C-alpha positions, 0 to 999 in steps of 0.5 A: 954263567951268563948269557945274552939273547936277543930279546925281540927273538922272543917277542914275536912281530910287536911293532906298534901302529906308532913305529909303523907311522914313524917309518912310513912318514920318513918314507913317504916324504909327505906330511902324514896329516895331507894324507889322511885327508878326505881326498881321492888323488893317485898319490894319497890314496896309494900312500894310505892304502900302504899304510894300511897294508904295512900296519895289518902286515907288521903289527897284531893290530885288527882292522878296526884297531888300525881304524881307530888309531887312524881317527884318534891320531888325525881325525880321518874315518875309514871303514873295515871294508876300505882297509881290505881293499887296500890290501888287495890293491897293494898287492895287485900293485906290487906284482906289476910296478917294480917301483912300488913293490921297492918302496912297499919291501924297503918299508916293511924292512925298515919296519922289522930292522927298526926295534929296539934290540934290547938284551935279555940277562940270563944269569945262573949265579946272582951272587956272581952278578952282584959282585960284578955290578958293584 
């Protein structure tokens, strides 16, 4: 007897920071190197905050791991309090700006549905499986 299961249902939240970065880069329509620079332009700050928010929400990464990831990738230094503040800012902005909420929700959706779907094979008769493969 052969059963197929979706491996993702067994894994839990295993999105990587790279996964989050890829989805954000597609949705922001801006070069990520331009986001992670020392700038206080509202648009860039919003993009950074959204990345921090969805990275924390959709991965198992700690704030420290997210900080290390961004510093390693873009040589952009942040601290823990910036990421905590970003979370609050995004939540506040989502509650008053429907377009912003739609952007964040869309990114969250894409991150959670972009995982590669794998199949987990459960076989009760290994010899039968081997004969089918050969």
